[in-house]
N, C-alpha and C positions, 0 to 999 in steps of 0.2 A: 159483564159483572154487574151485580145488583148495587146501586148506590142511592145516595139521597141528597136532594138539593132544596135549598130554601129559596123563596123569591118575595118579592113585594106583593101587594094585594092584586096587582095587575100581571102579574107573572112576568116581572122583569127582574133581571139579575143586573145590581148595581155596582158591583165590584169588579175589578180588572179593567180591561180596556174599553171603559165606556158601558154604555147601557144596553143590554141584550134582550129583545123581546122573545118569550118563548109561547109555545103553545102545546096542549096535551095531546100525545100521541105522535106528534111529529118527530122525525130524526134529524137532528142537525149534526153537519161534519165540518171539520177545520183540517187543514193540512198537517199541523204539528201539535204535539202536547208536551208541554214541560211545565212543571209546577211553578207557580208563582208567575207564570209568563204567558204562556197561550195554551188555547184549548178549553176545554169544557171542564170547569171543576165542579166536584161534588164530593161527597164523604161515604166512607164505608159505614158510619154510624151516625143516626139521626141526631143525637144531641150535639155532635160537632157542627153542624148546620146552623145551630143556635147561636154560636158565636158570632155570626155575621147577621141572621134574621132572627130576632128574638122572639119570645112568647108573647106577642101581643096579638090583639084580635086581627091585624092585617097582614101579618106574614103567612105565607102558605108554604106548605112542604109537600114535596112529591118523592114517591118511589121511581128510581129512573134505571135504565140500562145504559152503562157505560161500556162502550166498545171501541174497536180499532186498535190505535196504538195507546197504550196506558201506561201513564207515568205515575208513579207514587212516591210521596215523600216520606224519608225516615223519620219515625218518632210522632206521627199524627195519622190519621186515618184519609187525608186528604187523597184523592184520586183526580187525575187529569187525563182526559180522553181526546181522541179525535172524532169521536161519535158519542151521541146522548140522545135519548129518547126519554120523555116524561110518560111514565107507564100510568101511574095512578096517584091522585092526590090524597093525601094522609089526613084522616080525621084524628087529630092528636088525641083526643079524649079516647077513642076507641083503640088507639094503637096504645097507648099506655096502660089501659086497664083490661084490654082483650075482652070487653064487654060493651054493651049499650050504655052510655053514660046516663041514661033516663032510667035505669035499673038501680041506680044509687040513689038513695035520698038526697033532696036538694042541698039539705044543711051539711051533710057529708061531702057532696061534689064541691061545694064552695069551699070548704075546710081544705079538701084536697088539692083544689085548684091554687088556692093561696099558698099552699105549703110547697107546691111544685114551682110557683113562680119565684118564691124565696129561695129555694134550692137553686134554681137555673142562675139567679142573679148571683148568688155565692160561689156557684162553680165559675162563672164567667169572669167574676172580679177576683177570684182566687182569695178571698178573705171571708171570715164569718162576719156578716152584717146584722143579722137579726138574731 
């Protein structure tokens, strides 16, 4: 199952049972998977990862493959699995616009980036701030 996962800049997951270090391309395994308890947590939708790792210049996001025993939580896109492989790091600019960011004029890029940050802050906080 394709999923998304966020990390610190040095590919550490800092939520859950301590700090876990990841490497791209490597498959990790655990014995059990249970939401909010044990296993490798990821999300079906990239924006849901941003609840834990924000849109700052240091967070990194990966397309992953979740496998083995998979546990999903009702009402959200959280996926917990006994196997997780980091497939590809996502360039958020290209992911969002499906084009090379440098094809967009600099002034427009800045405006879009600022608007996206504001939207994500409002989504995360659940209120209209700006």
